[in-house]
C-alpha positions as CSV (number, residue, x, y, z in Angstrom):
1,M,-0.1,0.0,-0.1
2,E,1.6,3.4,-1.0
3,K,1.4,5.5,1.9
4,S,0.8,9.0,1.3
5,K,0.8,11.8,3.8
6,K,-2.9,11.4,4.9
7,C,-2.7,7.7,4.7
8,Q,0.0,7.9,7.4
9,Q,-2.1,10.1,9.4
10,I,-4.8,8.0,9.5
11,L,-2.4,4.9,10.9
12,S,-1.1,7.0,12.9
13,S,-4.4,8.5,14.7
14,G,-5.6,4.5,14.2
15,E,-3.1,3.6,16.3
16,K,-3.4,5.6,18.8
17,L,-7.0,5.5,19.4
18,F,-7.2,2.0,19.0
19,M,-4.1,1.2,21.7
20,R,-5.8,3.6,23.6
21,Y,-9.3,2.4,23.6
22,G,-9.5,-0.6,21.7
23,I,-11.0,-1.1,18.6
24,K,-14.4,-1.4,19.3
25,R,-15.4,1.9,21.1
26,I,-13.7,4.1,18.3
27,S,-15.8,4.8,14.9
28,V,-14.6,5.9,11.7
29,K,-15.0,9.3,12.7
30,E,-13.0,9.5,15.7
31,I,-10.3,8.5,13.7
32,C,-11.1,11.0,10.7
33,N,-11.3,14.0,13.2
34,T,-8.2,12.7,15.1
35,A,-6.2,12.6,11.5
36,G,-7.9,15.8,9.9
37,V,-9.4,13.7,7.3
38,S,-12.2,12.9,5.6
39,K,-14.6,10.2,5.6
40,M,-13.7,9.6,1.6
41,T,-10.4,10.2,2.2
42,F,-10.5,7.2,4.9
43,Y,-12.2,4.9,2.5
44,K,-10.0,5.7,-0.2
45,Y,-7.6,3.6,2.1
46,F,-9.2,1.4,4.4
47,D,-12.7,-0.4,3.7
48,N,-13.4,0.3,7.5
49,K,-12.5,0.3,10.8
50,V,-11.5,-3.6,11.4
51,D,-9.5,-3.0,7.7
52,L,-7.3,-0.3,9.6
53,A,-7.0,-1.9,12.8
54,L,-6.0,-5.5,11.2
55,H,-3.0,-3.1,8.9
56,I,-1.8,-2.0,12.3
57,I,-1.8,-5.3,13.7
58,K,-0.2,-6.7,11.5
59,E,3.1,-3.9,10.9
60,M,3.5,-4.8,15.1
61,M,3.2,-7.8,15.2
62,K,5.6,-7.5,11.6
63,Q,8.2,-5.7,14.1
64,G,8.0,-7.8,16.6
65,E,8.7,-10.8,14.6
66,M,11.8,-9.1,13.2
67,R,13.0,-8.1,16.4
68,Y,12.8,-11.2,17.9
69,Q,14.5,-12.9,15.0
70,D,17.5,-10.1,15.5
71,I,17.5,-10.1,19.0
72,M,17.9,-14.4,18.7
73,A,21.0,-13.8,15.7
74,M,23.1,-11.6,18.2
75,D,26.3,-13.1,19.2
76,V,25.3,-12.7,23.5
77,P,24.8,-15.2,26.2
78,Y,20.9,-16.3,26.0
79,Q,20.6,-14.6,29.0
80,N,21.1,-11.5,27.7
81,K,18.9,-12.1,24.7
82,A,16.2,-13.2,27.4
83,R,16.4,-9.5,28.9
84,E,16.5,-8.2,25.2
85,I,13.0,-9.9,24.7
86,I,11.8,-9.0,27.7
87,K,12.7,-5.2,26.9
88,M,10.8,-5.7,23.3
89,K,8.0,-7.1,24.9
90,M,7.8,-4.2,27.4
91,E,7.9,-1.1,24.5
92,L,5.6,-3.0,22.6
93,S,3.1,-3.1,25.4
94,K,3.7,0.4,26.5
95,D,1.0,2.0,24.5
96,M,-1.6,-1.0,25.2
97,G,-4.9,0.2,26.7
98,R,-6.6,-2.7,28.7
99,E,-9.8,-2.1,26.0
100,M,-7.1,-2.8,23.2
101,F,-5.5,-5.6,25.6
102,S,-8.9,-7.6,25.3
103,D,-9.5,-6.8,21.7
104,F,-6.2,-8.1,20.9
105,F,-6.4,-11.4,22.0
106,K,-9.8,-12.0,22.0
107,S,-11.3,-9.6,19.7
108,P,-15.0,-9.2,18.9
109,Y,-14.4,-9.1,15.0
110,P,-13.7,-12.7,13.5
111,E,-11.0,-11.3,11.0
112,V,-8.9,-9.8,13.8
113,T,-9.1,-13.3,16.2
114,E,-8.3,-15.3,13.1
115,F,-5.6,-13.1,12.1
116,V,-4.0,-12.8,15.7
117,Q,-4.4,-16.7,16.2
118,K,-2.9,-17.7,13.2
119,K,0.5,-15.6,13.6
120,L,0.7,-16.4,17.4
121,K,0.5,-20.2,16.2
122,E,3.6,-19.4,13.9
123,N,5.2,-17.6,16.5
124,M,4.8,-20.4,18.9
125,R,6.5,-22.6,16.7
126,L,9.3,-20.3,15.8
127,F,9.7,-20.0,20.0
128,L,9.9,-23.8,20.2
129,K,13.0,-24.0,17.7
130,G,14.3,-21.0,19.9
131,F,14.2,-22.9,22.9
132,I,15.4,-26.2,21.2
133,R,18.5,-24.5,20.1
134,A,19.0,-22.5,23.5
135,Q,18.3,-26.1,25.6
136,E,21.2,-27.7,22.8
137,Q,23.4,-25.0,23.7
138,G,22.8,-25.4,27.7
139,D,21.1,-22.0,28.1
140,I,17.9,-23.4,28.7
141,R,17.2,-26.2,31.5
142,N,17.8,-29.5,30.3
143,D,15.1,-31.0,32.9
144,I,12.1,-29.2,30.9
145,K,10.6,-30.2,27.7
146,P,10.7,-27.6,25.1
147,E,7.4,-28.7,23.8
148,F,6.0,-28.5,27.9
149,I,7.5,-24.4,28.3
150,L,5.4,-23.7,24.8
151,Y,2.5,-25.3,26.5
152,F,3.1,-23.0,29.3
153,L,3.5,-20.2,26.8
154,N,0.4,-21.0,25.7
155,H,-1.2,-21.2,28.7
156,M,0.1,-17.6,29.8
157,M,-1.2,-15.9,26.7
158,N,-4.4,-17.2,28.1
159,M,-3.7,-15.4,31.7
160,I,-3.7,-12.4,29.8
161,E,-7.3,-12.5,28.7
162,D,-8.0,-13.1,32.3
163,K,-9.7,-9.8,33.5
164,S,-9.5,-10.7,37.5
165,L,-5.7,-10.7,36.9
166,I,-5.5,-8.0,34.5
167,G,-7.2,-5.9,37.0
168,L,-4.3,-6.6,39.8
169,Y,-2.2,-4.4,38.3
170,A,-1.8,-0.7,37.4
171,S,-1.6,-1.7,33.6
172,T,-1.0,-4.0,30.9
173,Q,2.6,-3.3,30.3
174,A,2.7,-4.2,34.2
175,L,1.2,-7.6,33.7
176,T,3.3,-7.8,30.5
177,A,6.3,-7.7,32.7
178,E,5.4,-10.3,35.5
179,I,4.5,-12.7,32.8
180,V,7.8,-12.3,30.8
181,N,10.1,-11.9,33.6
182,F,8.4,-15.0,35.6
183,F,8.6,-16.9,32.1
184,F,12.2,-16.6,31.0
185,Y,13.5,-16.8,34.4
186,G,12.0,-19.8,35.2
187,I,13.5,-21.6,32.0
188,L,16.6,-20.6,32.2
189,S,19.9,-23.0,33.0
190,R,20.9,-22.6,36.8
191,E,24.2,-23.6,35.9
192,K,24.9,-20.9,33.5
193,D,23.0,-18.1,35.4
194,A,25.3,-19.1,38.6
195,G,28.2,-18.4,36.4
196,K,27.3,-14.9,36.2
């Protein structure tokens, strides 16, 4: 898609509004008002707000995947990679409000849910390969099956959807930090960690 200045304004405004209020609560009119464009201009680039939201989510996930690949390619100990992944997850979730957090993982829009679930499955396979490689190199505990790590990670994703759990934290970023820290520091090899 050719990204003209007006299209960029729509994308930027849509992202800010969706991240703060979720997809459900935002209208095309609000996006247009914030972007300073007409509805006609909006519809020149996007079919509706869900089309815009999907475009933004796809770009976010693509950027996250690229950053993950870059981190995993770094020539540093796995513990450092884990810290970088935690930092990346924090950055990606820092502007995400509770409504968007909920819409992201359990969207009322089937096309959003379908896309997010498909990408999460792809990412899980990518993570599994990384876990297996890290375990072979002694960076992840050998007494845990990589498939169990993946299974547990999937269940942690379900925890993110739990409203009672979300309510315990001041922000979605704080919850994400807790989950990611718990996950990574629970699987790291004790021997390598002790040798720091």
